[in-house]
N, C-alpha and C positions, 0 to 999 in steps of 0.2 A: 783639788785636781781631778779631772775626769779622764786623764790619759797619762801613760808612762812614756817618757821619751828616752830612746836609746840612741846615743850618738855613735856614728861610724865614720870612717874616713871618707865615705862617699856622700854623707848627709845624715839626716836624723830619721828615726822611725818612731811614729806615735802609735801606741797600742791602747785602745780605749778600755775602760773598766768593764763595759758590757762584753767585750771579746774575752777578757780574762775570766769573767764569770761563766761565760759559755764554755770555754775550754775546761774549766774546773768541773762543770756539770757533766761534760762528756767523759772526763776521767772518772768521776764518781759512778757512772753507769757500769763500768767494768769491775767494780768492787762488790763482791758478794756480801749480802747482809744489810745493805742500805735499801730503803724503800724509796724508789724513784717516782716522782709525781707522774700521773697518767698523761697530762698534756705535753705534747711534743715541744721541746725547747726551740726547734726551728720555727714553729708557728708563732711563738712568742717574739722571736727576733724579727721575723718578717712583719708582724703587726707593729712592732716598735719602729722599724725603719719606714714602713708605709704610712703609718698614722702619726709618726713623729713622737712616739711615746704614749703610754696609756697607763691605766691602773694595773693592767696585767703585767707590765714590765716592772712595776713596783713590787708586785707579789713575788716575782722572780728574785728580786734583791733581798727579800726577806729570808730566802733559803741560803743564798750565798752572798756574803757581803765582802767586798774588797775595798780596803782603805789604801789610797795611794798617797804616800807622804814623800817629801823630797828625797829622803835617804832610805826609805823602807817601804815594803809592801806587806800589809797585814790582811790575812784572810780569816773570816769568821764563817763557819759552816753550821747551819741549824738543820739537823737531820732527824729522821725517824728511821729506826732500825728494826730488823726482824727479831722476834723472840728466840732465845737460845744462842745468840752470838756473844762471845766474850768481849765486852766493851773495850778493855785496855788494848787487846790485840787488834781489834777493828780500828780504833782511833790511831794506833801506831801505823797501821797499813795505809790509812787515809792520808795521814800527814806525810809519810814517806813518798807515796805514789804521786800525790799532788805536787809536792816540792820538786821531785825529779822530773816529772813530765812537763811542768811549766818551764823549768830550766832548759829542758831539751827543746821544747817547741819555740819559746820566745827568747830565751837567754836571760830571763829575769830571775833574780834571787828573791824568794819569799822569806822574809824574816820570821814571821810568826803565823802559825796556822792553829786557830782555836776551833775545836770541835765541840759543839753543844748538842747533846742528845735531847731532843724535845719530846720524844715518845717512842713507844715500842709497839709494833704490830704483832699481835698474837695470832697463832694458828686458829683455824675455824673451830677446832675441838675445845678451845678455851673461851670461845665467844658464845653468848647466849642472848636470845632476844628478850627473854623475861628478866634475867638477872645477870650480873657480871660474875663469872667464875674465875677465881684466882688460881694460878698454878700452885702445885703442891709445895714448892719451895717457899712461897710467900706465906702459906698457911703455917708451915713449920717455924718460920722466923717469928711470926706474931702469934 
């Protein structure tokens, strides 16, 4: 399925997967600690609408994946976060805000939100052109 159908007394409303992914992307921009890709989401949507889909729109789906099933909505988020953020707190905030905002905007209930942390962006002080410098906490652990 590529769209969710909401039935009302005046008819039905179809909300596409792309719109749900776009809404989630906009919600994630307001959460501190998440690294947001540089390319503007609206330029990707415009490109998809004008050209009828492209490889760029598939790259967007690699960050936010929405599975629409007859009785459930499953969201998988693949994110890069900033160094120094407590991961359990951040993921709890992401899950809560995405679920609440999508319910508020569309009226849809999200059953499952899976957050996959794919990477951590370190501050410049930990980056080096010649070698990788690990933060002190990793050195103490190993």
